[in-house]
C-alpha positions, 0 to 999 in steps of 0.5 A: 712595563719594560720589566714585563716585557722582558720577562714575557721574552724570558719565559718563551726561551727554553732553558739551557740544559746542564751540557750546555751550561757546563760547556759555557762555563769552560769558556768563560773559565778557560784556564788556571789564570783566568780561574785565579782572577775569577775567584779572586775578583768574587773574593773567593780566594786571597790575593798574592802568593797564598792563592794556590794553597789548600788552604785557599782551595777550602776557603774558596768552597766554603765561601761558594756554598756560603753564597748560595749561588745561581747554576750559572756562577755554581758552574763557573765557580766550579771550574775555576776551583777545579783549576786551583785544585788541579794545580795544588795536586801538582804541587803536592806530587812533586812535594811527595818525590821531593820527600821520597828522595830525601827519606832515602838520602836520609837512610844512606847518611843514617848508615853511614854515621853509625859505622863512624859513632861506633868508632867514636864512641870508643874514643869518647869512653877513654877520654871521659874516664880521664876527664872524671879523674880531672873532675874530682882534683878540681873540686878540691880546688874549687871548694877552697876558692869559693869562699874567697871568690864570695867575698870578692864578689860582695866587695865589688857589687858594693863598689859597683853600686855605689859608684852607680847611686853617685853617679845617677845622683849627680846626673839626674839630681830628682826632687825629693821633698815631702809635702809641705816641706822645702825641695832638696835634691839628691846630689845635696841631700844627707841624713840630717838635711832630710825631711823628717819622714824619710829620717826616720825610715833611715833610722829604723833602716839602719837598725834593720842593716845591723842585724843578724838572725842566728837560727838553732843557737844553743840556749842552755848552759852546762847545767841545762839552764836557759840563757837570757839575753844578756848571757847570749850577747856576752857569748856572742861577744866572747866568740868574736874575740876568740875568732879575732886572735885566730886571724878574723879581725872585725872592722874597727867598731866590731861589737855585739851592741844587743841580743834578743832571743825570739819566742821560737829560739832564734836569736837576733844580734844587734851590731854595732855597725852595718860594716860589722853585720856585713862582715859576720854574713861572711861565708868564711866568718859566719861558719865559725861564728855558728860553730861557737853558738852552736853545733846545728846554728845558722847565720841567716841574712835578712830576707825581704818580700817582694811581688813580681807582677803578671809573670808568664805561667811557663816560669817554673819557680820551684826550679833552681836552675830557673831562679839562677839564670834569673839572677844572671840575666838581671844582674843579682848575685847567686842565691840572692831569690831564696825562695819563689812561690805563686800567690794564687794556687795552680789549681784556682787559675782560670784555663784562659789565664797567660800570667800570675803574680809571684811572692819572691823572697831576696836576700840582701836590701841591695838585691831587693832594691835591685830587683824593684827596679825591675826584672825580666823573667821568662823573656818578659819584663815585669813590675817588682814591688814590695809586698805590703801587708793588707789587712785581714778580710773576713770572708764571712761577715766581709769586715776588716777586724782582724779575723778570719772565717773560722773565728767569726762570731756573726750570726749569719753570712754576708755576700762579697758581692751584693752585701745580701744575707747569703753566702758569697758562693751562692749569689746569682749576682756575681758575674753582673757588675751593676748589682755590687754593693759594699757590706763595709762602705754600704754603697753601690758601684762596688764589692767588698773585695774591690782594691779600690774599696774606700774602707780597705784604702783607709785601712791600709793608709792607717798601716802605712802610716804607723810604720815608719819605713812604709810608703816608700818605692824601694827599702830605705838604705843610706842611699839617698836614691832610696829616700823617694816616697811613693807619692813623689814617683808618682808625681814625676811619673808621666801620666798613664798611656790613652789613645793619641792622635799624632800630627805628620808634616809631608815635607819635614822629617820630624815626629810630633809630641807622642804625650801630645798625641797619645797611644793610637796610631794615624793613618794619612793621605797626601794629595800632590804638593799642596794638599796633606790630610792626617786621618786618626780614629780613636784620637786623644780628647782631654777632659774638655773633649778637645784634642790636640794639634798645632796651628798648622793643622785645621781639626775636623771633627764629627758632626755630633761632636760636643753635643750632650748624647755623645760620650766621646768621639773616636774619629777626627780629620787634621787638614794642612793649612797649606790646602786652601780652604775653598778646595774642602768642606766638611760632610755632614754624618750624624756618627760620632764615629764617622768624619768626612770631608769633600776635596775638589782638585781640579775636576776631581772630587774626593769624599774622604771618609774616616771610620772608626767600627766598633767591634760589636755592631756595624752603624759607622759603615752603614752611615758612611755608606748612606752619605756617600749614597747622598753625595752621588745622588746629589751631584749626579753627572760629576766624577765622585771618588771615594777614599774609607779608612780607618780602624774597621775591625774586621778580619777576613782572607781577603786582607788578613794574612793566612796565618791568622785563620784562627780570626777567621770565625763564621761571626767574623766573616759575617761581619766582614761581608757587610763591609765587603758589601758595602765596599762594593756600592762605591767599587772601592778596592783594596790600596794596602796590599793583602797580608801586611799587618797594622797592629802588633798585640801586646802581650802575644806579639801577633800581627793582625790587620784590623785596620785598612784602606780602600779607594775608588779605582780612579784614585787607585790609579793616581796612588804613589804609594800605600805602606806601613810605617813600622820604624815610625811607630809612636810610643804607648801604641800598638798601632803601626802608621799606614801612610798613603800618597795620591798624586793629585794637584791641588788649589795651595792656600795663598802663602804669607811669608812670616819675618821673625822681627825678634831676631833682628839686628836694629842698628843694621837695619836702621843704618840701611834705612838712612841710607835709602832715604837719604839717597831719595832726598825726600822733600821738606815740604809737599805741596801737592797730592801728586808729590804726597802719594810719590814721598809716601810710595818711595817710603813704603818701598824703602821700608819693605826693602829694608826689611827683606834684606834684613829681616829673617823669614820665620821657617814654617814647620808643623811642630812650633813648640815653644818647648821643642829642643834640638836635643828632642830632635836627636833624640826623636832620629835615635828613637826612629833608628832603634825602631828600625833596628828593632823591626829588623830582628823582629824574628829574633825575640831574645835580641837586645834591639828590642829591650833597647828600642822600648827603654829609648821610646820611654825616655824619650817620652819622659824627656818630652813631658820634662821639657814641657813641664821645665819651659812652662814653669819658668814661663809662669815665674818669668811673668811681670807687669807687661806678660801679665796680660798674655796669660790672662788672655791664654786663660780668657779665651777659652778651650781650644786645641791649638789647631787652625781656624777655619770658618764653617759653611754659612747658612742663609735664608733666601725667600723662604729657603736655606742655602749653605755658603761653603766658599770663602767668597760667599762668606765674605759677602755674607760677612760684610753684609752682616758687619757693615751698613751701606754707605750713607746717601745723605748730604753733609750739613753745611752749618752753622758749626759751633767755634773753634774751642782751640787754635790749630797748630801744625804737628811736630816731629816731636809729637810724632816721636812722642807717638812713636814711643808710646807703641806697643811692640809686637802687634798685629799689623795691617795690609803692608805687614810692617810691624810697629817695632820698624817704627820703634827701632827706626824712629829718629830716621822715620820721624823727618819724614813721617812729620812732613807727610802728617803735616801735608794731610791737613795742609793739603786736606787729603787722606790717601786711599792706601791708608784706608786700607784695612785686614778684617779678621773674623772672631767667634762671639763666645759663648754662641751655640752655633756658628754657622750664622754670619751674627754668631762672628765679630770683625777686627779692622786691622789698619797699617801701623803708619796710619794716624789715629 
């Protein structure tokens, strides 16, 4: 009815004219400031310093046209944009005047410089002639010194490599052993004690290093007869003897053992030692030796083929100056790289290709091994490996039979993609991997050209086994560090990088383990001093579908997590244990990428949503929006505050930098508008200022903003900070952490101090307790219940006072890891310092801090992995008859994420309806009703009772002492928190008092109330599908250790 009245009334009023619309719009937008405020509120122009720019004006006009507004909104928007255009025009006019003045000044300066340059040119011409004369004189001197310098440089490099190898071996001592053979360290490894495979490879390597190639040698005698290998060897020995008489003395064992003439005319000489081969390769020796072997002969050093992966395509391998620069930057000797070629022809590259593979030819085995450790090419660190000749695959029949298509005898072509009877170029399903079928394996799932094809891997493995020096990362030399096989290198390497979830404490300046929490950033929010939550999107999940946390955090997974239809969850929350479990509850949302909790802080209710939004759809945004609307409608009348945070993967000028305008495509803006519409439903505003990047692209290093934090206005008023912690970016990730802090008081969990009973001087504790007991003068006999209670109270007070005085408390830290050490803490601080230095010099890509930061981050991660492996291996080795049960408990308790436990909301049936119990009081009452039967109302029977089987004897102190010695150490105590260790180590002091108390219980027929108290711990029954009902849990009662059983 109200709607009809309004429409009727509206029909009677005449429509405003165009002049009235413009007048009203000008009144609403009277100035430039009001115009900017009007446009920013409606997200037509960005916030901050980029509001008054031409790009902002164009963006605003496009958005205004896209929205198709009503007349009033269009008038106000155009007037506001006119103010912006006027301001931009004025600024551009100022810039034009400045340019004109600058151009005039440049003209005057150019005239003055031309006059001065004419005088300088005359003087430079005279100096150039003098320099040219000096250059010609110096060239003669340099030519004479070059040979000597080359020899000295070779000696220095050999000495430096030997020193580095010895220092590395003594410092690290990595384990080198073949499968099934005993382990041996590098520091103690010799060629005689090395594994069989290493000895074979070292023998072949020694032979190759003793060989020298002579090209274009004269292989005929004076009569024109071709020389045999023996005659060539004799000529080489004669040449060396003649050179020795001329002053070029070879090493002590300098002789030629063998000469082998190759079919194409080259000669391979095998020397008696490696020193002899190195001597013959010296420029001062190689030239006279080559002349004696023929006028056109050349002594060639052995070269090695390497593959450099993912080299930027801007690199020019044909430029000699570029190759010399690579050698200098990576510590290689000049002309060590004799050749470099792209493996794939440039004409076959994809238009958008940025990197490619290069085949390097390196002279000298030491130089090749140095290159394998990694090269920096065109400003990029590239991986270098040995070239491995792969089996030949026929492009027609796809077989690995050692022939090519031109030699193939098959009757028809076989497709390399789908194994069909047609040529690969005519395959219609080349872009659909689901249709791939290997023609060699006859299996679906991969093509014949796939590098992971089992047939190709088997063929390659066979070729490797046939060569003694194959299967090693380096070219084998006499240096033990080159004897590591690729299998051992992979076994010692850290696991491949995965997404991660880092757990951080607000009050402690420490980082968690980056291998336990892999390769994705975290977004964290802090509420007051007692409340902290950790939010992670795309978190690390193990093969069991669980993340990795510590007991100081409670993990909240998405509602569908672990169900059959969900492959993996991409969102989770971690709630600090210092926050009372009464203060928060999970919000059920049927989406694997959304995790949410409701946090109650006094009169404030905060709904915290952590979202991972896929780039292809908006289902996570819609699921979070529906859940938020249900919460608002279900609790009408209360003040609701919302926080949305996570990886939204949406680009928009409202938060991205204008420099990323290439990301503002039509599709991106439309998807961002969906997010903006749902944010507007809850009046959520941006907490992180616009223009601040949260991601650095791995390849291009471009900074973008896929992650965001949005909050209600009421929360923004209480926000302390929302900053990007660039310096704390963990290893193996391209995202920056975002830290958001809100000032809201919350209910803290009750503090329960923990004491370290493993670090106690028990003699000191026993002496202090004995003094207190002696001062009390406990009675030797107890005759009344009052005296009993007084004696027990005094004893417990003395025990508690002694414990408080002599037993240290355990420091509360969220990084309680058995394997953590002070060295790792020191390395973490150094990593963060280098991270800050890396960010400070971000504009200078060539600054050494970037390489040092990446190197130290990887080393820090390797040290963490090594610390974990060493600790747990040592722990397994130390298991004995007592601790074997601890290992058994670890194995049998099932999979766990290591986080703190929390009982989920419990469902109960009341009057045929289902009700949720959220508070701890309600859950405790339901567990009590389920676990414990109501007290019996029946009376105790009066008899007759059977006769006693034996006469009762009072308890003696010897029995008490024997019972104390039988107590097991380090068991959970009861409500008084006094463990068995106190009674075991102070048995002589406590036995007289305890004996008196225990004997009095029988004399007085009295059992004190404090001995009836117990802590009931609720544990999950294993194998239950639903833990939201009380019957899926079981109780354990923890009595005080003093209670006689």
